[in-house]
N, C-alpha and C positions, 0 to 999 in steps of 0.2 A: 521534441518534444511531444509528452504522450496528452491526449488529449480523448473523449466520449467517454460517453459507458457501453459495455457489450456483456453480454448472457453471455453462461457457459458451464455441461453442465459438468458436474464432482461425481467419477465414478467410485465405488465404494474402496478402490484400493490409494485414493486420492489424486490420482489422476485428472489432469484437467487441459485446456488448451492455451495458450495464452494469445489473443485477437489477434487477426493476422495485421492490421495496421499498428499494434503494440511491437509487431517480430520486427516490418521492413523499421521502425526508430531502429533497434536495439543491429540489425544487418545494418545499417546504415553507420553508424557510431562503429560500425565494427564488434561489435558486442554477441559474442554468444553462451552467454547465463546470465540468470539474474541473482541478488542477492537477497534474499525473500527472509522480512522478519514475524514480531508480533506487531501490530500497531501500540500508541498507550487506545484508539479505540480498538474497539471487536471488531477487526479486522485484524489482516496481511499486508503490507505493507513491502513494493517490490523494487528496486533501486538494480538497473543496470552497477555494473561491478566496478565504472567508473567512477563514477555518481557517489556510491558505496564507501570511497573510500576515500573519494572530500567530504564526505558527512561524518564520516569518523576520524580525521584529522581533524577537523574543526571539535570534534568533541572531545579531541584529547590537550587543543588546546583551553580546555573546561576546568575550573576549579575542578579539582578532582573531591575534595569534600561536603562538597554544595551539594545536600542532598536530596536537590532538583536533581542536578546536575548525574548523580549518580543513582537514582530512578529510572532515568534516562538508562542509562548505562544496559545497569540491571534491564528496562525494557525491550529494551533496541537492540543489544549488544550477544545481548546472553543466547535471545530467540535465531540473532538469523544463522542461514544457514544457501550457501550456496547451490542456485539451483544451475542441473540442465536442463537446454532444451532444446530438445530432440528433433531429425530433420522435417518430422510431420505439425513443430513446432507445437508439443506436448510437453510436460511435466508434473510431476508427481510433489505434490502436497504432501508437509512432513506431519502428521499425526498431529501433532502437539502445536503445531499452528493452524491444523483445520480445529482441532478443541476454542482456543484463544476466539476465532471467530467462528467456532461455530458453523460452519458448512458444512451442508450437507451436499443435496445436489445439485441445485439451483444455484448461481457464483453469478456477480458481479462483477465486471472489472472495470475501474473507477481510475480514469487518467486523469491523472493529476500534476502535469509539468514533467518535473524531473523525474519522477515515480511513477508510481502505480497502486490502488491500494483494485485486494479480493473481497468485497464482503460478502456474509451471504445473503440475495437479493433481497428478502425480506424485510433485514436488520436497515440496509442500503434505507431503501424503498420510506421506511419507519423515519426513520433519522433526516431525509429529509423533507414528507408532506410534514411532518411538523411543523417544521424550520420553516416551509409558507408557510402554516397554515399559521403563528404565533406572531401578529404584529409587532407584539414587542421584542420577539429577539432577532426579526429583520430590522428594525429602524435599530438593536443593536449590533446588529450587522455592519449595516447603514453607516451608523460611524464611525465604528472602527474600521472598516474598508476609507474613508472621506479623511480619516488620524492616517492612515497610509500613505495615502494619495491617491487611491485609483476610484 
């Protein structure tokens, strides 16, 4: 499972390092690459290959002409790129994905359990700060988590 938040720089060519703890998760599962794609939020979403295949399989079983399903395919599947990780743990984020997430110099990797998100650090911090500062938003989140049994 991917856990934690880690800051890593991104160079002008779009190279960044996958956090070592996340690389350890990949190595333990026998993975050597990630599938990265545009997120619904302004971030990049990264899946180990096995998780990506499972996601695509679930998506393929959904109704083809449902507008929300079609949009999810447009956002996630059409933007997906297989990304190799070199021996030093570095990877190249394509320009189209960097543009989607407005990634410049400071990136923040956020572990999300079975997948990872890569955010522009300032956007992630603003999102998190705003959610924690809004009493109604926190109450809404708490209600939804209770409905889900958490």
